[in-house]
N, C-alpha and C positions, 0 to 999 in steps of 0.2 A: 595459736590458742585453740583453733577449731580442731586441729589434729589431736591435741591433748584431750579434748572433750570426747572425741570418738574412741580413744583408747581407754578411757576411764571405765566404762561399763564392761568392756571385753575382759579386762584384767580381773575385775571382781566377779564376773561370771565364771572365769577360769577358777578362781579361788573357791567359789561356791560349788563348782563341779568336783574339785579336789575334796572339799568337805563331804559332799554326798558320797563320793567313792570311798572315802575313809570310813564313813558311817556304815556303809555296806560291808567293808572288809572287817570291821570290828563286830558287827551284829550277826553276820552269817555264822561264824563259829559258835557264838553264844546260842543261837537258835538250833544249830546242828547238835550241840551237846545236850540241849534241852530235849530234843526229840529222841536222841539215843538213850537218854536216861529217863524215859517216860515211865518205866516201871518203878523207878525209885520215887518219882515225884507224884505218884498217884494219891498219896495221903496228904499232899500239900494243897490247900485251897487255891483255886484259880486266881483269886484276887491277890494272893501273896505272890504267885508267879508273875502276874501282870505287873505288880509293884516292883518286883525285882528286875524285870526286863526294862521297865521305865527308868529305874535307877541306873542300870547299865547304859541306857541311852543318854542319860544326863552326864554320866562319867565320860562316855565317849565324846560327847559334845565339848566338854571342858578340855579334854586332852587335845582334840583337833583345833580348838580355838587357840590353845597355847602354841601349837605347831604352826598355825597359819597367821598368828599375830605379827611376827616379824616380816614375812613377805608383804602383808597388807600395809604395815607401817612404812616399809621401804618404798612401796609403790606410791603411797599417799604423799610421801615427801617429794619424790620425783615428779608426781603430778602437780603438786603445789609449786614447784620450781619451774614448771612449764617444759620439762624435759620430755623426750620421746618415751614411748612405751618400753618398759624393761623386758617384757616377755617377747621372745623372738617367735614369730608366727610362721 
């Protein structure tokens, strides 16, 4: 049981790292396109741009949660059964 306890945080730390890497991969192109098209967005208020970026962040979070839900569920089931860590280190 002690071995299972030690693997619990490592796996979810890994999933958190995948989530953060996914956010970075989704957000960088959005910010890149925003900076490239800065001449077009001059007439748009900064509050609207910030709201749009925040909406993109929320959408990215939802997509990443859908992607990571199955691995988290599978690991939780294995952890509940007292099995070894699924992820090979």
